[in-house]
N, C-alpha and C positions, 0 to 999 in steps of 0.2 A: 417703628421705625420713623423717624421725621426726616421730611425732601433734603436738608440739611446737613443729612450726616457725613462723616468721613468715610472714606476709602475704605479705613481698616476698619471702620467698625461695620459696616454690610459688609464686609466678608468673612466676621466675626458671627455674626448674624447668621451668614448663609452657610456657615460650617458649623453653625450650634442648630439647624433643623433637623429635625429628626425625624422625617417622614422625606418623601419625593415632592408630595402635594406640599407640603410646608414649604418648604425648598422654594416653589415654583408658586407660592403665592408670595414670599418676599418678594422676587425679583420682579412678578409683576407690576409690582406697588412702585419698587425701588424705578421702575423704567418709565413707568405713566409718570413718575415727578421728577426722574432726567427729560423725558419730552417735553413737561411744562414749563423747565426752566430755558430749555434750547429755543424756546419760543419766546422769552424774553430778552429783554437789550443785554447789552454785557453787563453782567455783576461782577466779575474778577472768579466765576467758579466754572467758569466752564470744562475748561480746563480736568476740572477734579469731578468733573458729570460726566466726561470722554474716558477718565481712564477708570471709573466704575464701569463703563460701559464697556471697556476691553475685555474688563475679567468678568462680564459675566458672558461677551463673545469668546472667552474660553471655554466656558461650561457649558457652550456648546446651547449657548439661548439666542434666535434672533439679537442682531444688532444692527441691521442696514440701513436702522432710517437715523446711525454718527457717520453717514458718510460726508452729505454736504458738511457736518461739523467741524471735521478733519479740514476739511478746505480751507475752511472760516480760519481754522488754530494756525495753519501752514502758511497763510497771509497775514497772521496777526507781527509783529514789530517784534514784541515778547518771547525772548529765548524759550523760557518756560514753555509757554502755549504751542508754539511751534512744535518744539519735542513731541510731546504727547500726540501733536497735530500729524506729525509724520509715521510716529510709533500708530496713529488709527489709521494710515491710511496704505500702511504696507501689512497693517493685519485685513483695514475690511475693503480693500480695493485691490484690481489688479488688470491687465492689460484692456480685459475685453469690455471692461467697465466703462461706461462713457463719463464718468464723476472722473476718473483718472485724468481725461485729456485738462480737465479744470486748473488741473496743479502742474501744468507742464510750466505754464509762464511764472508761477511761485518758484519752481527750482530750479528755471533760467533766473531769475532774480538771485535767491542764496547764491548760486554757483559763483555769485562775484562778487558773493559781500567778502566784508573785509576780517570777518571771525575764522577762521579753519575750523570753529566745530561746526558752525552754519553750513558750510560747506560739507561738512562730512554727512549732516545729514541729509542733507540732497541728494548725495550720493549714496548712500544707504540706501534712503527710497528707492532712487534711479534702478539701483543692483537689485533691491527685491521686487519689482513691478512696473517695473519700466517695460515699456512695447517698443518693437523697432522704428515705429514713427518717430514715437518719443525719443532714441535715440541719434537718428538722423535729425531732427528738430536741434538736437543739444550737444550734437558733435563738436561745432566747433569751441563753445562752453570745455569739454570734456578735454578738447583736443589742448587748450592751453595753459588747465590745470595737469595735464601731462607733463606738459614740460618747467611745469614751475621746480623751483627746487624743495617743498616741503615734500619730505618722504612721507609724513602722515599722509598728508591729502593726496601723494602718490598711490599707496597703499588701498586708499578706497577707491581710486580709481582705476586699479585694477581689479578688483571685482566687480565694477562696471562691465569691465569689456569682458572679463569671464563670461557675465549672465547676457551682453549683447546678443540680436540672430541675427547681425548686420556682417556676415565674413569681409565685404569689399572695406568697412573700419577698421578689420583686426589688424591686418599688416604694419597699417603705418601708424597704429597705436602701440605697436610692438616696441620699436626701438626707443620711444622715449620711456616708456615703462619698464626698458632696462635694468635699471640703478635699483629697481627693487625687487631682488631676487623671486624671493615668496613670488609676488604676483605674477611676476613674467614667468616661472616655470606653472602655473597655475592657467594663467596665458596659452602658454605654447600647448600642456597637454590639453587645454579644451578645441584649441585649433588644429591639432593630431585626430582627437577623437571623432569631430564634427565632420574634418574633412581630410578625408585619409591622401590626399593628389599632394598634401601641403607632409609629408613624411620624407620622400625625399629630402627635401629645402631644409628641414631643420635635424637631421640625419646629422648635417655636416657638424652641427655645435655637439655634438656627442662627447669629443675630449673637453671641451670647454666644461662641461658638463660633470666628466670625469675628476678631472682638476678640481673643482669646488667641493663635488661630493670628499674627496680626500682629505683636502683644508677642512671640513668640520668634522670628521674622522679622528683626524692627528692635532686637531688644533687645543691648546691650555681651556681651562676654567674661562669663561665670559661669563660674567656676570647678568648682563642684559638679555642672554639669550640660553642662557644655561635651565635646563630642566631634569632634576635628580641626576646628574652627574651628564647630561649629554646635554652635546653643543648640538642647540636647534635643530629639536628632534621634530618638526610640523615640515621644516624647509628639505629635512633629507628623506621623510618619505614621498616629500611632491615629487623632491629629486629622482628619487629609486622608481615611484610611477612614474614618471615620464620614461626613464632607461626603459623600462621595461615594452613602453609605447613602442619604443624607437628599435629598439633592439631584436623586437616579434618577427618571426620568419628575413633575419636579416644576417648576416653571415659576417659581415666585416664591422658591423655596429658592435652584435655580441661578443666578437672578439676583444673589440676596445674595450668591454666595462667587467671581464672575466677578470682581470686581477683587481679592481676596486670592487666586486661584487664580493672578492675572496680578503680582501683586506676588511670589509665593512664584517662580515660574517664573524671573523677570529678578535677582532678588537672591540664588540662593543657588547656592555656589561647587560644581560639577562635578567639581573635579579630586580632591576625596576618596573615598571609598567613600561615607561617612556623608550628604557632601551628595549623592551619587546615589540613594540609598535617598528621599530625599524627594524629591529631582525626578522619579523614574522612578512613587513616590505619585501625585504631581500630576498625571502627565501620563495618570495613570488614572481619578484624578476628572476628569478634565477632559473626557474622550472617552467619562466612562460619565454625566455631568448634560447638561443641555440646554445647553452653551456657545456662547457666539458665536463666529462663523467666526475671525476673528483669534486669537483663544484658542488653538483646534482646530490654527492652522495656527502657533504657538509649541511648542507639544505636539510637534507631527513633528518640528521644529524641534530639539527639546530630544533626540527622540530619533535624532536625525540627529546628533547629535557626539558619543552614547551609540556610535556606531557605528565612530569615530574613537580610540575608550578602548581602549589596552592589553591592559584585561582581556577574556578570550574570554568572562565568564560578562556581563557587561557587553552586550558585545555579540549577545549571544545571546538576550538576554530583551528587546534593544533590537531587532532584528529579528521577534521574536516577537509584539511589541506593533504595529508596521508591519503585519505581515502581518496582523490583525484588524482594521484602520480604512482597510487600500490601497484598500477596494471604496467605501467614505464618504465619504474624504479623499485621491483618487486625482491630483489635480495636487500638492497638499503632500507625497504620499510621491515623485512621480514627481521633485521636484529633488535629490533625494539618490541618484535614479539612479546615478550615479558611483560611491559611495561602497559602496550595496549590489553593484555588479557587482565592486569590488573582494573585494569579502570573498569572494566564489568564490573567490578563490586562498588561503582561508587554510589552516591546516595542521588544522584540527582540524574534524572530520567532521557532526559537529553544526551549530557555524555555518554550515558549508561548505551543508548540507542545507537549512538557515534562506535562505538566501544563497540558492538556488537557486531554491525555492519563491517567496521576493518576488519574484526576476528574472520569471519566468513571470507572475506579477500585473501587473506593468509594464506588460509590450507591448501594443502599443495600432499604432493602422493610423496614426498621426505617428512612431511609433518603429522603427518594424518592423525596419526594415532595417539600423541600427546594435545594437541591442539582439539582433537574430538574430548578428548575428557572431560577439558577447561571448557568444552559451550555444554557436554550432559549436566555438569555439576552446576554450570547457571543455569539453567534448564530449569533442574528444581527450586532454586527458586527465583527465577527472575519475576518481572510485574507479568500479570494478566494478559495484557496491551502487546507485549512483546513474546510473546509465547507462541501466537503462527509465526510470527517471523524466523523466531528460531526456531522451530522444528524446521519449517520449509529449506531455511539453510543447510541443517544438519543432513535435511536428506538429499538436495544438489550436491553438497560434498561428498558424503555417504558413495553415493552412486557415482561419480566421476572418478573418486579415489581412492575406493576402498581395496585393501589389500590382499582380502579373499572373501569368496562369500559366505562364509562362518561370520566373521568378522563385519559383513556387512548387515546381515539377519542380524544380528547381536547388537545392532548398533540402532536399529528401525524398531525393534522389539523393545531395547531400552527406551527408546522416546516415546515410543506408547502406551507403555507401564507409566511413565509421569506424566504424560500430556498428548493422550490419545483425545482427547476431545477438541482438541486445538489443530489437529493438522490436516492437511487439502484431502479434499475429498476422492483424489487419483489414488491417495497413498495405498488404499486398500488394494487395488487390483494391478500396479505394479508392485505391491508386497509377492503376491500371489503368484505374481508373473517370476519374480526372484528364485523366490520356494520352489516354484515348478521347475523353474531349471536347474537345481542344486540337489541332485537327483541322489548324492551321497550323504547329502544333509536332511532327510526326507524323517530317520529316524531320529535326531537331533531336535529339528524344528517340531516337531509334534510332542515330543516330550515337553519341549520345554513352556510350548505355547498352550498345552495343559495344564502345567503349573502355574499360569499367569493366568487364565479362567478362574483355576479354582482361587486365586489368591479374590482378585477381584471379585467372584462371586460373595466370598467369605466378607468383606467390605459391605457389601450391597445388605446382609444381613445385620451387621452389627452398628451399624450409624444411621442414622437418623435423618441423613441427608448426604450423599454421597454423587459424584459426576460418575458418573458413568462412562471410561472407556470405549466407546462406541467400536472404533477401527478397530482394537485391539480384540475385542469380542467374535469381532465380523471374520476377522485373520482366524484364531481361534478354532473357532465354526468349523469355519470351509477347511482346516489341517485338519481338524477330527476326523472330517466325512470323507474326505478323500487317505489319508491315512492311519483311519482306527484301527487295522490290524494294527500295524506297529506301535502303535500304544499298547495295545491289548497283550501283545504277548511280552511284554514287559522286558525286555532284552534292548542294552544300548550301549555301543561303545566310547559314543563322543561325553555322554552324560551318563548323571545317575538315573538311572529307569523309574519311571513311574510305576507301580504295583496298583494296578487298578483295575476292577474287572468289568463286564459289561452294563453291569448295574451302576455304577458309579460315572460312566460316562455319559448313559442317557439323563440318570438325574438330574449330572450339569445343564445336559443341551435341556430338557425341562424347565430347569429354573431360569435359563433365558429365556424362553416361550415365555413361561408365565409372569416373570415379572414386571412389573408396570412403570420402569428405568427403562427398559429397550425399545430400542426407535425399530417402529415395523420393516427396516432393513434389516438392524441386527435378527431380527425374530425368524423373517425369510431365510437369512445363512442358518440360524438354527435346526429350523423345518426340514431343509434339504440335506445337510448335514445327517438329521437325524434320517431321513429317506434312503442317502449313499448308505449308510451302516447296514443296513435290511439285507443287504449283499455282501456283507465285511461281520457277522459274528451269526453266530447259530444258533442263543435260545432264547434271544428277545425279541424275535420277528412279531411276535403276536403282541407285546407293548409297545411296539414299532408300530404296527398297524393304527394299537388305539389311541398312540398321540396325533397320528396323524392325521386318521378319524374325525379327531375333535374338535380342528380346526377348518372345517368342511363345512360350519356354521358359522364361521368367527367374523367380527362385525368389520375385521380388516380385507374391503376386497382381498388385495391382493395376497394376500397369508391366505383368503378362502378358496381362493383360485390358485393359487399351489397345491393346495392340500386336496383339491377335488380331481387336481391330474395324476397326484401322486397316488392317491384312491383307486382310478381307476387301473393306474399302471401294476400296482396290485393285483387287481381283480383278474386284467385282462392277459397281465402275462407273467403271475404267481408260479408256473413251471419254471420257469428262465429262474427269475428270483430264486427261488430253493437249491436248482442247482448251481448258482453261481456262489450261493451263501455257505455250502457244503464245504467250497474249496475256499469259500473265503482268509482265514487268519496265512496261510501258506503266503508266497511273496511269488509262486506260479499260477495263481488264479489269476493276476494281473493280465494276464493276454489273453485266459479266457470268457471275465468280464469286462475286457476294456471297454468295446462298443458300448454297452452299453451303461458304465458308466461314465465314459465320457458323455453322455448324452443325458444323465442325470448331473455333469456336471457344468455342464456348459449353461445351467439354470442360472448361477449365481456369480456366472464372469461380469455379468451387470446387472446389478441388484433393483427390481425394481420391473426386470422385463421377462416376460416371460414365452416364448415360440417355438417349445419345443416339440409337445406334444403333437403335430401332426406327423411330424417324422418316425415318428412311433410306429403308424399305416406301412411303412415297410415290410414289417414283421409277418405281418398277412400274406399268406401263400396264394387265396382266392379272392378276389375283390368280391364285396357284396355287390348285388347292381344297384344302378344310381336311378335318378329320375330327375331329366332336367325343371329347374323350378322357375330359373332366370335368365332372361337370353338378350341382353341388347348393348349395342355401341361398340359389340365386340364381346363384350364379358356376358360370361358363358359360368348360371352357378348352381352347381350337381348335388344330388338329396342321395346319402348314402344313409342305412339304419342297420343297427346292431345289437338284434338283442340280449340285455342282460339278465334281467328276473322277469317273472309273468309279468311283473307291475313295471318296470323300468328296462328303459333301451337308450343307447347313446346316437345321438346322429350326428353324422357328419356332414359340412358344407364345404363343396371345391371350388375356387373361383379359378377360373382360364381364361387366357386374354388371347382373341386370333388375329391382335390388331398389328401392325407393323412399327404401334409407336406403344409407348411404356403408361401401364396404369399404374397411378400412386395413391398412397395413402386411404388402401381398400379395409373401410371397418364393417363389420357385422355384429347389428344387434337384435339379438331375440326376444320374445314376447311368450308366452304362453297363456292358457284360460287358466282360472282359478282352483279348475277343479286339478289340475297337475300340477307337481311341484316342482319347479326347477333345481337341479341340482348346481349345476353352473354352465355358465356358457365362456369359453374362453376362442376367439377366434372362429375356428371354424371346428368348432367340438361343444357337444352339447347331451349333455346328460337328463332324463326326465324322468319323473316317477310319475306314472298316472293309479288311475282304478279298472280295472278289469270292464265293469259294467259303462263305460264311457271310452272306450278305447276305439269304437267309430266317431267318437264328434272329438276329436285332437284336430287342436288345427295347432300352426304356430307361424305368426308373422316377424317377418326379416327383414328388416331395416337394412339396406345394402347404399353404403358412400364411398364413394371415389372419385379421384379425379383423372382424365383425359382429356389430351391436347389443350391444356391450359382451363379446362372448366372441370368444377365442378357439378357432379352427379348425384343426385341423391333419390331412390325409390323403395317401397315397404311390397315386399311380397305375399300373400298370405298362403299358406300349404293345410293344405286339407286332407292332401292322397299319400300316402305313402306305400314304399314297396311291400310286399308280403311278406319277407322278412323279419319286419319288424313285428308283428306280431305270433 
């Protein structure tokens, strides 16, 4: 590309570049040529070179070296060069740069030029990047042009007045500019927004603005200002915006414009974009001032008509406005519920999101059933990015307006089966709490959840990839563990009962445990449910023991910990488990085994935390002897042993606090020699296997860590002597 190439040719070459590197190369070569020509004497190509540089600037490349060329061209007597120079100044300069001060004198000279077009160039540049100092220096020239009879120049001056940051100058400019309606309205709007103290002064002109607006609405066809059948929609929008500012929080001004707003709302054609713009500004004004209730309903109806518009942008702004007023005008918005719900099917993601937010805001106790059907239908086909928001909104609405507990449970189960992978973390404990309180629905719930679990498991087996509904599986496992006896009974009045055997239920839980698609938390629920069933079934307790014992050596620490605790319960309290299981199928057993079942059930209230094992020692009638192994800072650690087998024992560590303050963050970590095999260590509870020959050389090292009086304490204790009961 030669240095003298024209602007159009340069644009064609740049657009033809196939890579960004090729584009950069073209621009670098052209910029180098432009720099070289800027250094040469005036050869008639300066304006062409600056125009090319401005295009480079529009593409995001550096063009600051053209600032001084802008100053030179502005001072040129040629109009075509002056025009490009002013355009470059507006794009490359701002009021913070020193180069902008160099053009002040040129602007002053051009404001006194005989041509109105040269004057307009200077005024547009001043309105775009003029500083407060420049406006003060040029105030006499601006004031002179304001008082001229040329309306074309007055319009340009009004833009300067709106841009300036010198409030003392503005009031003096307001009166001369009044002859240019649009400029005057814009200037008053700027004054009111920047200086609230001027509101009272300009509220006096509300009647004049109302008359002016009525004239525009009721006037006939004017070819000079008519746009798509609307008389000067730009001026109408500006007047309505100013009325909104003046009528906000003011009863008198609001009353003066109520009739006008009703007239605009009923006489403006919304079939054209210009009419829609005027109506939308009317709605914003009605909602922002202290308008009458009937007028607010009329404004909502206008937004409702916008929802039927083919233009998605109009539908979007309509729902955005309705979202803002749905709390204050709920009944008026409710009339357009059907149209809003239909927008959930829109192909545009932004419109669909707004429709979802508005639909959720419209849910009430009256329409909860019908509207929830639409939301659940939308959930089944909504985009992945909206699923989490949809499920959250449905849960909140169901919790707030549920007509019955059964409906509430059915709705949440529907969501879990449809989008269980997108629900919030607190959904599982909340649903468990709901099921627990709905005593009369326990049988109904456990049957529905078991069906849902079996359906979900069947999907795992037949699909190469499927997203497991972890929340659904977790709640199902919990419910089966709690109310498995009601499931096995095979009777349910509320729904068709499921005829299952003990083996069927255990097969389902074991599938959840063995599936690689189950999360660690889900496996924890399944293991706990399996353990709970040991008190509710009669013929498969040994199978449950086998399932639980397998996970005692699981690589997952949490699952291993639970299995170890449950194995210890099997061994130490087997006589209680057998007595409970013998009465489990009947409802009367809930009283006999309630205490133990509650303790077992407590393990899955917060998945990932297990701290119930130590409480089971309250069943021991005679406490075994203990040995004090640590005593420091008011913290005492005592050791108790309980022999389990010839080569195994249980070690219990009990910590007490003798100070007046709190001891927080207590953790215990234990280690044993390689000749021993630690089965598990859970807070205060340790099972150890050892060799008979080495039992007198048994040692345990315990690390104690806690916080006392805002200080973190950490000590290590080696235990090499044990009570005689250990052997």
